[in-house]
Backbone as numpy.savetxt, mean C-alpha at the origin, in Angstrom:
# Nx Ny Nz CAx CAy CAz Cx Cy Cz
-4.92 26.02 42.83 -3.95 26.56 41.92 -3.40 25.52 40.97
-3.18 24.32 41.45 -2.61 23.30 40.59 -3.57 22.90 39.47
-4.88 22.99 39.72 -5.86 22.66 38.69 -5.77 23.64 37.53
-5.57 24.91 37.82 -5.44 25.92 36.77 -4.17 25.70 35.98
-3.08 25.37 36.64 -1.81 25.12 35.96 -1.91 23.89 35.08
-2.58 22.84 35.57 -2.75 21.62 34.77 -3.59 21.89 33.53
-4.65 22.67 33.67 -5.49 22.96 32.51 -4.76 23.81 31.50
-3.87 24.71 31.96 -3.07 25.51 31.03 -2.10 24.63 30.25
-1.52 23.62 30.91 -0.59 22.71 30.24 -1.33 21.87 29.20
-2.51 21.41 29.54 -3.30 20.61 28.60 -3.67 21.45 27.39
-4.10 22.67 27.59 -4.47 23.55 26.49 -3.27 23.81 25.59
-2.11 24.07 26.18 -0.94 24.36 25.35 -0.48 23.11 24.61
-0.62 21.93 25.21 -0.24 20.69 24.52 -1.19 20.42 23.36
-2.48 20.65 23.55 -3.43 20.44 22.47 -3.19 21.42 21.34
-2.87 22.67 21.67 -2.58 23.66 20.65 -1.35 23.30 19.86
-0.35 22.70 20.50 0.87 22.30 19.81 0.58 21.18 18.82
-0.34 20.29 19.18 -0.66 19.18 18.28 -1.42 19.65 17.05
-2.30 20.60 17.21 -3.13 21.02 16.10 -2.53 22.15 15.28
-1.49 22.81 15.79 -0.97 23.96 15.06 -0.01 23.56 13.94
0.52 22.36 13.95 1.45 21.91 12.92 0.72 21.04 11.91
0.37 21.57 10.75 -0.33 20.74 9.76 0.61 19.71 9.16
0.06 18.60 8.74 0.85 17.55 8.11 1.27 18.00 6.71
2.46 17.62 6.27 2.89 18.02 4.92 2.01 17.37 3.87
1.63 18.13 2.86 0.75 17.60 1.83 1.50 16.86 0.74
2.79 17.12 0.60 3.61 16.45 -0.41 4.78 15.77 0.26
5.24 14.64 -0.30 6.41 14.00 0.29 7.65 14.87 0.09
8.61 14.70 0.95 9.84 15.48 0.84 10.52 15.17 -0.49
11.21 16.14 -1.04 11.85 15.95 -2.33 13.00 14.96 -2.26
13.52 14.73 -1.06 14.61 13.77 -0.88 14.10 12.33 -0.93
12.79 12.14 -0.72 12.21 10.80 -0.69 12.15 10.22 -2.09
12.72 9.01 -2.26 12.69 8.34 -3.56 11.56 7.32 -3.56
10.74 7.35 -4.56 9.70 6.35 -4.72 10.30 5.16 -5.45
9.85 3.95 -5.12 10.42 2.77 -5.78 10.05 2.73 -7.26
10.99 2.27 -8.07 10.72 2.12 -9.50 10.01 0.81 -9.78
10.29 -0.19 -8.97 9.68 -1.51 -9.14 8.94 -1.89 -7.86
7.91 -2.72 -8.02 7.13 -3.23 -6.90 7.15 -4.75 -6.99
7.33 -5.41 -5.86 7.34 -6.87 -5.82 5.92 -7.35 -5.57
5.47 -8.27 -6.42 4.14 -8.86 -6.28 4.32 -10.34 -5.98
3.60 -10.81 -4.96 3.69 -12.19 -4.53 2.37 -12.88 -4.83
2.39 -13.89 -5.68 1.17 -14.62 -6.06 1.06 -15.89 -5.23
-0.12 -16.13 -4.67 -0.43 -17.35 -3.93 -1.65 -17.99 -4.58
-1.54 -19.24 -5.01 -2.71 -19.89 -5.62 -3.75 -20.29 -4.58
-5.01 -20.24 -4.98 -6.11 -20.69 -4.14 -6.94 -21.68 -4.93
-7.65 -22.50 -4.25 -8.54 -23.55 -4.81 -7.85 -24.31 -5.93
-8.37 -24.28 -7.15 -7.81 -25.10 -8.23 -6.86 -24.32 -9.14
-6.38 -23.19 -8.72 -5.44 -22.40 -9.53 -4.10 -23.13 -9.62
-3.49 -23.11 -10.80 -2.20 -23.79 -10.94 -1.10 -23.07 -10.15
-0.13 -23.84 -9.70 0.99 -23.29 -8.94 2.04 -22.77 -9.91
2.50 -21.57 -9.69 3.53 -20.97 -10.53 4.91 -21.45 -10.09
5.83 -21.59 -11.04 7.20 -21.96 -10.69 7.86 -20.85 -9.89
7.58 -19.63 -10.27 8.10 -18.46 -9.56 6.91 -17.73 -8.96
6.94 -17.44 -7.65 5.80 -16.81 -6.99 5.93 -15.30 -6.89
7.15 -14.78 -6.91 7.36 -13.33 -6.76 7.85 -12.74 -8.07
7.25 -11.61 -8.43 7.59 -10.92 -9.67 7.76 -9.43 -9.37
8.60 -8.77 -10.16 8.77 -7.33 -10.04 8.09 -6.68 -11.23
7.30 -5.65 -10.95 6.65 -4.88 -12.01 6.96 -3.41 -11.79
6.84 -2.63 -12.84 7.07 -1.19 -12.73 6.01 -0.59 -11.81
6.43 0.35 -10.99 5.50 1.00 -10.06 4.46 1.82 -10.80
4.74 2.22 -12.03 3.81 3.04 -12.80 2.76 2.20 -13.54
2.95 0.88 -13.62 2.02 0.03 -14.36 0.67 -0.03 -13.66
-0.36 -0.18 -14.47 -1.72 -0.34 -13.93 -1.91 -1.78 -13.48
-2.90 -1.97 -12.61 -3.18 -3.31 -12.10 -3.67 -4.23 -13.22
-4.27 -3.68 -14.23 -4.74 -4.50 -15.36 -3.58 -5.19 -16.07
-2.40 -4.57 -16.07 -1.24 -5.22 -16.68 -0.79 -6.43 -15.87
-0.98 -6.38 -14.56 -0.67 -7.53 -13.70 -1.63 -8.68 -14.01
-2.90 -8.36 -14.20 -3.89 -9.37 -14.53 -3.56 -10.03 -15.87
-3.22 -9.23 -16.87 -2.85 -9.77 -18.19 -1.62 -10.66 -18.09
-0.64 -10.23 -17.32 0.57 -11.02 -17.14 0.24 -12.37 -16.51
-0.60 -12.37 -15.47 -0.96 -13.61 -14.80 -1.77 -14.53 -15.72
-2.64 -13.95 -16.55 -3.40 -14.77 -17.51 -2.47 -15.51 -18.45
-1.42 -14.83 -18.89 -0.47 -15.48 -19.80 0.34 -16.55 -19.08
0.69 -16.30 -17.83 1.50 -17.25 -17.07 0.74 -18.56 -16.79
-0.54 -18.45 -16.41 -1.29 -19.66 -16.06 -2.12 -20.18 -17.23
-2.10 -19.46 -18.35 -2.79 -19.88 -19.58 -4.27 -20.13 -19.34
-4.91 -19.14 -18.70 -6.36 -19.18 -18.47 -6.95 -17.83 -18.82
-8.17 -17.83 -19.27 -8.85 -16.59 -19.63 -9.41 -15.87 -18.41
-9.96 -16.63 -17.47 -10.56 -16.03 -16.29 -9.59 -16.10 -15.11
-9.37 -14.94 -14.49 -8.45 -14.85 -13.36 -9.12 -14.03 -12.27
-9.08 -14.51 -11.04 -9.59 -13.77 -9.90 -8.41 -13.44 -9.00
-8.28 -12.16 -8.66 -7.16 -11.73 -7.82 -7.66 -11.05 -6.56
-6.94 -11.27 -5.49 -7.19 -10.61 -4.20 -5.95 -9.78 -3.86
-6.16 -8.55 -3.46 -5.07 -7.71 -2.95 -5.18 -7.74 -1.44
-4.32 -8.49 -0.83 -4.38 -8.73 0.61 -5.73 -9.30 0.98
-6.65 -8.48 1.43 -7.97 -9.00 1.78 -9.06 -8.45 0.87
-8.66 -7.76 -0.18 -9.64 -7.16 -1.09 -9.73 -7.95 -2.39
-10.90 -7.98 -2.96 -11.12 -8.67 -4.22 -11.02 -7.69 -5.36
-10.25 -8.02 -6.40 -10.08 -7.11 -7.54 -10.66 -7.70 -8.80
């Protein structure tokens, strides 16, 4: 008898997990950040910046970050890594 009761509990627990779909949109009360902090770390022969952290608009494209960094280090070619990814 206990085996049948245990299997009923497992079935009902699994049904509870799958019956509630995840919300597809964030709650309207959730505020998205207007600015994002970017932290630059130099590698190999890249020049060291006086300021390492910068704030950019959250709506800006990544290409604007590349252009900004090109102007800061005064170089035409820039290689950037996002955490462990190469951009």
